[in-house]
N, C-alpha and C positions, 0 to 999 in steps of 0.2 A: 504494500500500500504506500502510495506517495503522500507523505505528510507535508509537502511543500504548499499544497493548495487547501489546507485546513484552516477554517476561520474559527475564531472564538465566538461563542454565543453571547450577544449583547442586546439585540433588539427583539422585535416581535411582530405580530400582525393581528389584525382583527378585520372582520368584514361581515357582509350580510346586511339585512335590513330589519328594523323593528316592524315594518309594515308588510313587506312582501316575502312570502315563504318560498323556499327553494326545495323542490321535491326530489331532484336528482342528486344523489350523494356525491358523485364526482364533481359536479358543478358546485355543490355546497362546499366541498373541501377546497376547491380553487378560490372561491369567494373569500373564504376565511383564512387563506394563506396556509392551509394545512395539507396541501397536495404534495406530500413528500413522505419518504419512508425512513426507517431507522435501521442501521446495520451496526454490527459489533465487530471489533477487531482487538487482538491482543495489544496492550499498550507497550511502548518501547521506551528505553532510556539510553543515553549515551554513557558508556562506562569505559574508563581507561584501564587497560590490562597491565599485567606485570611487565610486559615488554614495552610499555609506553604508548601503545597504539590504542586509540579510542574507537570503540565498536558500538553499533546499535544492537541491543539485546532486548528480548521480550521480558516484561515484568511478570514473574510467576504469580498466577492467581488473579491478576487484574485484567479487566475487560473494558475497553473504551467504547462508548456509545456515540454514534455519529449520525447526524441528519444528512441524508442523501437527497439532494435537490434534483429536479428534472434535467438541469444542465450538466449534471455530473459533479458539481462542486459539493464539498462536504463541510459540515459545521460540527465542531466538537461539542457534545452536550454534557459529558461527564464520564466518570469511571466508577465501576462497581466490581464486586467480587464475581467469581465464576458462578453461573447458575441463575443470575438475575434475569428474569424473563423480559422480552421486548413485547410491547403492546402497540401494534401499528394503528395509525390514524384510520385506516380503512376498517379495522376491527371496531374502532370506536363508532364509526358510522353504521356498521351492521347492528351494533347494540342500540344506538340511538334510533335507527329506523324501526327496529322491533318495538321499542318503547313508544314511539310516536304512533305507530299503527294501533297499539293496545289502547292508548289514551286519547286518540284523535287529536294529537298535537301536531304542530307545524314547525319545521326547522327554520330558524330565523337568523341567528348570529353565532359567531364563534371566533376564536382567535388563540393566540399563544403569547407567552412572554419568554424571555431568555432564548429567543429564536427556536422555541420548541421544547424546552425543558419542561414547561408546564402549559397544558392546553385545556381549552374548555369550549363547550357549545351550549346554546340555549334554544329551546323550542317553546312555542306558545301553546299553553294548555287551554281547554275550553272553560276552566273555572274562573269566575269573576265575582266581585262584590263591590258595593258602594259603601265606603265608610260613612259618608253622608251623601245626600243626593247630588249627583254631578261630579263626584270625586271617585272615579273607578280605579280599582286595583285588580290586576290580572296575575294569575299564576303562571310562572315560566319554569319549565323543566330545565334544570341546570346539571350538566355533566362535566366533571373535571377528571383529567388523567395526566400522568407525567411520564417522562422518559428518563433513562439513566438513573433508575432507582428513586424517582421523585414521588413515590407513594402509590397507593391503590387508586382504583377508579372510584369516584364519589358521585352519587346520584341523589338528587333531591329537588326541592322547590324553592323558588325565589319570588317574592311579591314585587311587582312593578307598578308603581303609581303612574297611570297613563298620562296625566297632565304634565309631568316633568321627567318621566322615565327614570325616577329614582328606584334603584334596586334595593330591596329591603329584606331582612331576614323575616321568616314566618314565625311570629311570636304567638305562643299559645297561652291559655288561661292560667297555667301554673308559672307564668313569667319566664319560661324557658323558650329558647329558640329551637325549632324543628331542625335537627341535625341531618346532614347528608348521610345516606347509606353507603357503607363501604363495600365495594365489590372487588374480589381478589383477581389480580391479573392471571393467576395460574389456573383458574377454573376454565372449563370448556365454555363455548359460546352459549349452549343451552342453559347452563347453570348461571352464567352472567345475566342472560335475559330474565331468568326467573328471579334473580336477586334484584335486577333493575325494576321489574314490575312491582315487587314488594316496596321498593323505594317510591314508586309512583303512587301507590295506594296510600302509603304513609303521608306523602306530601299533600295529596288531595284532602285527606282527612284533617291534617293540620291546617290547611288553608281555610277550610270551612270554619274551623275554630278561630282562626286569625280574623275572619270577618266579624265575629262577635267581639273579639278583643279590640279591633279598630273602632267599632261603635262605642265601646266603653271609653276609649281614649277621647273620642269626639265629645263625650258627655262631661269630661273633666275640664273645669275652668282653670286657666293659667293666668294668675295675676303676676304683678312684678316680683313679689316675694317668691312665688313658686318658680318663676322663670330664673331668677337668680340661683335658686337651689339646683335647678337643672344644669345651669352653667357651671356650678361648683362641682358637679359630677363629671361633665364631659370636658371641661377646660379649667381645671383647678388652678388656683394661683400658687406658684412656688413660694416657699418661705423667703428666699432671697430676693430682695427688691430688684436687683439687676437682671434677674431672669424672668420678671413678670411682664415685660413688654410684649413678648410673643403671645402669652396667654390673654392679655387684654385685647390684643388685635383679633384673636380668634373669637373671643366673647363678643366683641363689637360686630364682627362679621355674622356670627350666628344670630345676633339680635336683629340685624338688618333683614336676614332671611325670615325670622319669626314674624316680623312686622310687614314685610313686603315681598317675600320670596314667591316662587312659582306656586300657583294654586291658592294663594291667600285671598284672591278675588272671589273664590267660591264661598257663598254664605255658610257659616258654621266652621270654617277652618281657622281663621285668625282668632287668637285668644283661647284656643282649646288645646287639650293634650295631644290631639291628632296633629294640629298645626305645629305645635312645639316639636314633636317628633319628626315631622316633615322638614322642619328647618335643619335639624341635625343630619337627616339622611341626604338632603340636598347638598349640604356642606361636604359630607364624606364622598358623595358621588361626583361632584362637579368642581369643588373648590379646594379641598384639603391638600396641603403641600405633601409631596412625596418625592422619591428619588427620580432622577432623570430629567430630561427636557423634551418638550414637544410630544411626539407620539409615544415615546418610551414612558414619559411621565403619565400620560393618559392610560396606557396599558397597566402600569404599576398601580394607579389609583383604582382602576376597574377590578384588578385582581384583589386588591386590598378589601374592597367592598364585598366581594364574593367570598373570600376565604381568609382574609388577614385582619389587621388591626382596625380597618374601617368597619368591618363586619362586627367586631367586638364592641366598638364604640357605639354603633347603632343599637346593638342588643342592650348595652348598659343604659342608654338613654331611654329605650322603651320600658325597661324594667323600672326605672325611676318614675317615669310618667304614670305607669299603672299602679305604682305603690301609693299614689296620691288619691286613688279612687276611694 
């Protein structure tokens, strides 16, 4: 293998549409920038021998995972021990198609970060509810998988507020978020599909409960004292004065969104627990600082909202709002 033309994984991709579904899997992979495969090779190192000559030798027990693009170029994704399975994007589409057929869902969007180390897709489910009249939330089937030992396949539901496309965790009545179901790479496709359908059923049931939770949020009045309490939860002020500037800026930004963010024109949003939570989710979805610039920053923020610190912040905010009921 020629290592001269190996790139490091730094960027990512995303594609598709929130409005137009794509039925053909190959076309969907291309739109999402996932139309590539993963191959493995023994990793190598340059070692100087006793004779003073440097030679390339294989690293025992280590396997390099590489993204193979259609033009023949390769991108290094990471190294694992022997026996770590590969899960191709085409296999992910087979699983996604089976779940979409089962649930009547439509493939819409997908993408990856770290040039393919972590990948995800989303499909629109038929489940919807109105937290208040005119403020619709729709369930999206979210699937996540990784390469080079980046974890199992995860399947579950994400709530999307349609007025602003904020992606939100599905919060249930016990103040916990509905977690994604873990599907093992090593299982055969029939077992993966069976596990995936279980995840769909769990997501739909949790989403129905989420509708009642959202209505409960909308019934909670948020005055200035309660809003300050929520800010103390999601943007606490550090003890050191010199570190407080960033926290004050975040609190001011959140307050602007609470008073005039997307969807606050809908009667019953502004001044309620539902509106307060939407201010936080709009911030994490569209404004929160994260690593990278440009498209890389947007990818990192999107991934954070689905699986990382942005998701945790949204859950913490929802739990606090519901505790006021």
